[in-house]
C-alpha positions as CSV (number, residue, x, y, z in Angstrom):
1,X,0.0,0.1,0.0
2,X,1.2,3.2,-0.8
3,X,1.9,6.2,1.5
4,X,1.5,8.7,-1.2
5,X,-0.6,11.6,0.4
6,X,-1.8,14.7,-0.9
7,X,1.0,17.4,0.3
8,X,-0.7,21.0,0.6
9,X,1.1,24.4,2.3
10,X,-1.1,26.8,3.6
11,X,-1.2,31.0,2.9
12,X,0.6,31.6,6.0
13,X,3.5,28.8,5.7
14,X,6.9,30.2,5.3
15,X,8.7,29.1,2.2
16,X,11.7,27.8,1.9
17,X,11.9,26.8,5.3
18,X,11.1,23.9,7.5
19,X,9.7,24.6,10.7
20,X,6.9,27.2,10.9
21,X,7.6,28.5,14.3
22,X,9.9,29.2,16.8
23,X,9.5,27.2,20.3
24,X,10.5,28.6,23.4
25,X,13.8,28.2,24.7
26,X,13.9,26.3,27.8
27,X,17.1,27.9,29.2
28,X,15.5,31.7,28.7
29,X,13.4,33.2,31.0
30,X,11.5,35.3,28.7
31,X,10.2,34.0,25.2
32,X,8.0,35.5,22.0
33,X,4.7,34.0,21.8
34,X,1.7,34.0,19.1
35,X,-1.1,32.7,21.2
36,X,-3.5,35.6,19.7
37,X,-2.2,36.0,16.1
38,X,-5.4,38.1,15.6
39,X,-3.8,41.0,17.5
40,X,-0.8,41.0,15.7
41,X,-0.2,44.0,13.3
42,X,2.2,42.4,10.8
43,X,3.4,38.7,10.6
44,X,5.8,38.1,13.7
45,X,7.9,35.5,11.6
46,X,9.2,35.8,7.8
47,X,11.6,34.2,5.7
48,X,14.5,36.4,6.9
49,X,18.2,35.9,5.6
50,X,20.5,33.6,7.3
51,X,22.4,35.3,9.8
52,X,26.2,33.7,10.6
53,X,27.7,33.5,13.9
54,X,31.3,32.7,14.5
55,X,32.2,30.5,17.6
56,X,35.8,30.4,18.9
57,X,36.0,27.1,20.3
58,X,38.9,25.7,22.6
59,X,38.0,21.9,21.1
60,X,36.7,20.2,18.2
61,X,36.5,16.5,18.6
62,X,33.4,15.3,20.5
63,X,33.6,11.9,22.2
64,X,30.8,9.9,21.8
65,X,29.3,7.5,24.3
66,X,26.0,6.7,23.2
67,X,25.4,2.8,22.4
68,X,23.1,3.4,19.6
69,X,25.4,5.4,17.8
70,X,28.3,3.8,15.6
71,X,30.7,6.5,15.9
72,X,33.7,7.2,18.2
73,X,34.5,10.9,17.7
74,X,32.6,13.3,15.9
75,X,33.5,17.1,14.6
76,X,30.6,19.7,13.7
77,X,31.8,22.4,11.7
78,X,28.5,24.2,11.7
79,X,25.6,24.5,14.6
80,X,22.4,25.1,12.9
81,X,21.5,23.9,9.4
82,X,20.1,26.1,6.3
83,X,18.7,22.6,5.0
84,X,15.8,22.8,7.6
85,X,14.9,19.4,7.6
86,X,12.2,19.4,9.7
87,X,12.7,15.9,11.4
88,X,16.6,16.8,12.5
89,X,17.2,15.7,16.2
90,X,20.1,18.0,15.8
91,X,17.6,20.9,16.6
92,X,17.1,20.7,20.4
93,X,21.2,21.6,20.7
94,X,20.3,25.2,19.4
95,X,18.7,25.6,22.8
96,X,22.2,25.8,24.2
97,X,23.2,28.5,22.3
98,X,20.3,30.8,23.4
99,X,18.4,30.0,20.3
100,X,15.4,28.3,19.3
101,X,14.9,24.9,17.8
102,X,12.6,25.9,15.4
103,X,13.1,28.7,12.6
104,X,16.3,30.0,14.5
105,X,17.8,26.7,13.7
106,X,17.7,26.9,10.1
107,X,18.0,30.8,10.2
108,X,21.1,31.3,12.9
109,X,23.8,29.1,12.1
110,X,26.9,28.9,13.9
111,X,30.3,28.4,12.1
112,X,33.4,27.3,13.4
113,X,36.3,28.7,11.0
114,X,39.5,27.8,13.2
115,X,38.1,24.0,13.3
116,X,40.9,22.9,11.3
117,X,43.6,24.4,13.4
118,X,41.7,22.6,16.6
119,X,41.9,19.3,14.8
120,X,45.7,19.3,14.2
121,X,46.3,20.7,18.0
122,X,44.3,17.6,18.8
123,X,46.2,15.5,16.3
124,X,49.6,16.9,18.3
125,X,48.7,15.7,21.3
126,X,51.1,12.8,22.5
127,X,48.3,10.9,24.1
128,X,46.2,10.7,21.0
129,X,45.7,7.3,19.7
130,X,44.4,7.1,16.2
131,X,40.6,6.8,15.6
132,X,38.1,7.2,12.8
133,X,36.3,10.8,13.1
134,X,33.1,11.7,11.6
135,X,31.9,14.8,10.1
136,X,29.6,15.6,11.5
137,X,27.6,13.9,14.1
138,X,25.0,16.8,14.5
139,X,24.5,18.9,11.6
140,X,25.6,18.4,7.9
141,X,29.1,19.3,7.5
142,X,28.2,20.2,3.4
143,X,25.4,22.8,4.0
144,X,25.1,26.0,2.0
145,X,27.3,28.0,4.2
146,X,30.5,25.5,3.4
147,X,30.7,26.9,-0.3
148,X,31.7,29.9,1.5
149,X,33.5,29.2,4.4
150,X,35.3,25.7,3.3
151,X,35.5,24.7,6.6
152,X,34.7,21.0,5.9
153,X,37.5,20.7,3.1
154,X,40.3,22.4,5.7
155,X,39.3,19.6,8.0
156,X,39.5,16.9,5.1
157,X,43.1,18.3,4.1
158,X,44.3,17.9,8.0
159,X,42.8,14.4,8.1
160,X,44.9,13.4,4.9
161,X,48.0,15.2,6.2
162,X,47.9,13.0,8.9
163,X,46.3,9.8,7.5
164,X,43.5,9.7,10.1
165,X,40.2,7.8,9.0
166,X,37.2,9.9,8.5
167,X,33.7,9.3,8.0
168,X,31.1,11.9,6.4
169,X,27.4,11.5,6.4
170,X,25.6,14.5,4.1
171,X,22.7,15.3,1.9
172,X,24.4,17.8,-0.1
173,X,26.1,17.3,-3.5
174,X,28.5,19.9,-2.4
175,X,30.7,17.2,-1.3
176,X,31.7,16.8,-5.2
177,X,33.8,20.0,-4.8
178,X,36.3,17.9,-2.8
179,X,36.5,14.8,-4.6
180,X,39.9,15.4,-5.0
181,X,40.8,14.9,-1.4
182,X,38.2,12.0,-0.9
183,X,39.6,10.1,-3.7
184,X,43.5,10.4,-2.2
185,X,41.6,9.8,1.4
186,X,40.0,6.6,-0.1
187,X,43.4,5.4,-1.8
188,X,44.4,4.8,1.7
189,X,41.2,3.3,3.4
190,X,40.7,6.6,5.2
191,X,37.3,7.6,4.3
192,X,33.7,6.5,4.5
193,X,30.7,8.2,2.9
194,X,27.2,7.9,3.8
195,X,24.5,9.9,1.6
196,X,21.1,10.5,3.3
197,X,18.2,10.0,0.8
198,X,14.9,9.8,2.6
199,X,12.5,10.1,-0.4
200,X,12.4,10.1,-4.2
201,X,9.5,12.1,-4.3
202,X,10.4,15.6,-5.1
203,X,7.0,17.3,-3.7
204,X,8.0,15.5,-0.5
205,X,11.3,16.6,-0.2
206,X,10.7,20.5,-0.7
207,X,8.3,20.4,2.1
208,X,10.4,18.2,4.6
209,X,13.6,19.1,3.7
210,X,13.6,22.5,1.7
211,X,17.0,23.4,1.1
212,X,18.6,20.2,0.3
213,X,19.6,18.6,-2.7
214,X,17.5,16.7,-4.8
215,X,17.1,13.1,-4.6
216,X,18.4,13.0,-8.1
217,X,21.7,15.1,-7.2
218,X,22.2,12.8,-4.1
219,X,21.9,10.0,-6.3
220,X,24.5,11.3,-8.8
221,X,26.8,11.8,-5.6
222,X,26.9,8.5,-4.9
223,X,27.6,7.4,-8.2
224,X,30.1,9.7,-8.8
225,X,31.8,8.7,-5.6
226,X,31.5,5.3,-6.4
227,X,33.2,5.7,-9.8
228,X,36.2,7.2,-8.1
229,X,36.4,4.1,-5.7
230,X,35.5,6.1,-2.9
231,X,33.4,3.7,-0.4
232,X,29.7,5.3,-0.2
233,X,26.7,3.9,1.5
234,X,23.2,4.9,1.8
235,X,21.2,6.2,4.8
236,X,17.1,5.8,4.4
237,X,16.7,7.8,7.6
238,X,14.9,8.8,9.2
239,X,12.3,6.4,8.0
240,X,8.7,8.1,8.8
241,X,5.6,5.4,9.0
242,X,2.8,6.2,6.8
243,X,4.9,8.8,5.0
244,X,8.0,7.6,3.5
245,X,8.3,3.8,4.8
246,X,6.7,2.4,1.5
247,X,9.8,3.9,-0.3
248,X,12.5,1.8,1.6
249,X,12.7,-0.7,-1.5
250,X,12.8,2.1,-4.2
251,X,15.7,4.0,-2.1
252,X,18.1,1.1,-1.6
253,X,17.6,0.0,-5.0
254,X,18.0,3.2,-6.5
255,X,21.0,3.7,-4.3
256,X,22.6,0.1,-5.0
257,X,22.0,1.0,-8.7
258,X,24.4,4.3,-8.2
259,X,27.1,2.0,-6.5
260,X,26.5,2.1,-2.8
261,X,27.8,-0.8,-1.2
262,X,25.7,-0.4,2.2
263,X,22.6,0.9,3.8
264,X,21.5,2.1,7.2
265,X,18.2,3.6,8.4
266,X,16.5,4.7,11.9
267,X,13.2,5.4,12.6
268,X,12.1,8.9,13.3
269,X,11.6,10.0,17.2
270,X,10.3,13.4,18.4
271,X,12.3,14.3,21.2
272,X,12.1,17.5,22.9
273,X,11.1,21.1,20.9
274,X,11.0,18.5,17.9
275,X,8.0,16.9,18.8
276,X,6.0,20.5,18.6
277,X,7.9,21.2,15.5
278,X,7.1,17.9,13.6
279,X,3.3,18.1,14.8
280,X,2.6,21.6,13.5
281,X,4.3,21.0,10.2
282,X,2.5,17.7,10.0
283,X,-1.0,19.1,10.4
284,X,0.0,22.3,8.2
285,X,1.1,20.1,5.3
286,X,-0.7,16.4,5.3
287,X,-4.0,17.8,7.4
288,X,-6.0,14.7,6.1
289,X,-3.4,12.1,7.0
290,X,-1.5,13.7,9.9
291,X,-3.4,12.1,12.9
292,X,-2.7,8.5,11.3
293,X,0.9,9.4,10.5
294,X,1.4,10.6,14.3
295,X,-0.4,7.5,15.4
296,X,2.2,5.1,13.5
297,X,4.8,7.2,14.9
298,X,3.7,6.6,18.4
299,X,3.2,2.5,17.7
300,X,6.8,2.6,16.9
301,X,7.8,4.1,20.3
302,X,5.7,2.4,22.8
303,X,3.0,5.0,22.7
304,X,4.9,7.8,22.4
305,X,6.7,9.9,19.3
306,X,10.0,9.7,21.5
307,X,11.7,6.9,23.3
308,X,14.7,7.4,24.8
309,X,15.5,3.7,25.8
310,X,19.0,2.3,24.4
311,X,18.9,-0.1,21.9
312,X,15.0,1.0,21.0
313,X,15.6,4.8,20.8
314,X,16.7,4.6,17.1
315,X,15.0,1.4,15.6
316,X,11.8,1.4,17.7
317,X,9.5,-1.3,18.6
318,X,6.4,-3.1,18.3
319,X,4.9,-4.6,15.1
320,X,4.9,-1.5,13.1
321,X,8.7,-0.7,13.6
322,X,9.0,-4.6,13.5
323,X,7.7,-4.4,9.7
324,X,9.8,-1.6,8.9
325,X,13.0,-3.5,10.0
326,X,12.1,-6.5,8.0
327,X,11.5,-4.3,4.7
328,X,14.7,-2.8,5.2
329,X,16.5,-6.1,5.4
330,X,15.0,-7.9,2.4
331,X,15.4,-4.7,0.4
332,X,19.3,-4.5,1.5
333,X,19.2,-8.6,1.4
334,X,17.7,-8.3,-2.9
335,X,19.6,-5.3,-3.8
336,X,23.3,-5.3,-1.8
337,X,23.9,-8.8,-1.0
338,X,27.7,-9.4,-0.8
339,X,28.3,-5.4,-0.8
340,X,30.2,-4.2,2.4
341,X,32.5,-0.9,3.4
342,X,36.2,-1.6,3.5
343,X,37.5,-1.6,6.9
344,X,39.3,1.7,8.0
345,X,43.0,1.5,8.0
346,X,44.1,3.2,11.5
347,X,47.6,1.8,10.9
348,X,48.9,4.9,8.6
349,X,48.5,7.9,10.8
350,X,51.6,9.9,11.0
351,X,52.5,13.4,12.4
352,X,53.5,15.4,9.2
353,X,56.9,17.6,9.5
354,X,56.3,21.2,9.7
355,X,58.5,23.2,7.4
356,X,58.1,27.2,8.6
357,X,54.3,27.6,8.4
358,X,53.9,25.3,5.5
359,X,52.4,21.7,6.5
360,X,53.9,19.0,4.4
361,X,51.0,17.1,2.9
362,X,53.0,14.1,1.8
């Protein structure tokens, strides 16, 4: 049974943004609210331009402790993300910067231009032991601002210089700009790439992930990476039951045809402010199917839209989650049987020699 619902927009919907409101920040004493919109002389929230804030971090590598996430260390060159994915779990982290998880997350982006310098410092620590590092564990390292700031490219240059393995998760074809570095990393078995593809339906992507690359461009990205022998897989994540769950076989088939060698998935969970943001979006874009979709999400999380239990929060449980798991497993076995990601080589790490201010890459 197909989940293809009629997608709509309301007259007051903000074009080009996923979130349609700013939720209150629990760390702030005061909040801007719109309980009585009839009393406003003008629209409170408008599609304003993106604002960039610079963070001067002291460290850049984050240690991961979650048993549900297959990452040891992560680097986030940016906080907040212009892609505007309505379901993004990273939205809640924007509260720590004094911003909202809603529109602020998409419009107020924090950049870390000194990330590469901090990474070199991290590698130069005599106690450092080589481990793979993932870009990014939180927001997309190839979001639109990367075209200007080139922080991710600078980080990859450092990874190559020290021969440290790196994993990348993205849904932006901007990655092709750095195919020269990625190709060199791949020659040493130092890179894994996962491209996120959540739907092949362009009308759904535009509303659910308004500023991301199209599915066609993401599949082309997979194809180009594979052609250059860069290990690449697909993340069909998050799966939203009743919305994109029926697309799993076609997503994996398309990615496998493009050259992906593995696939992964998670089931959407609406923790913190994302619950309010997603619910608002859902009833505005799919008013006739919203109730059904909302309850199918709850069916995957023990009657809630969020489940914090280790081992269950990412994959869900119950009959609905099990059917998604089996559909994914069958599709992966059918289209990717025998394909695997090559292992990282962690034996090549070496601190390069500096000559003056110049870092010798080779």
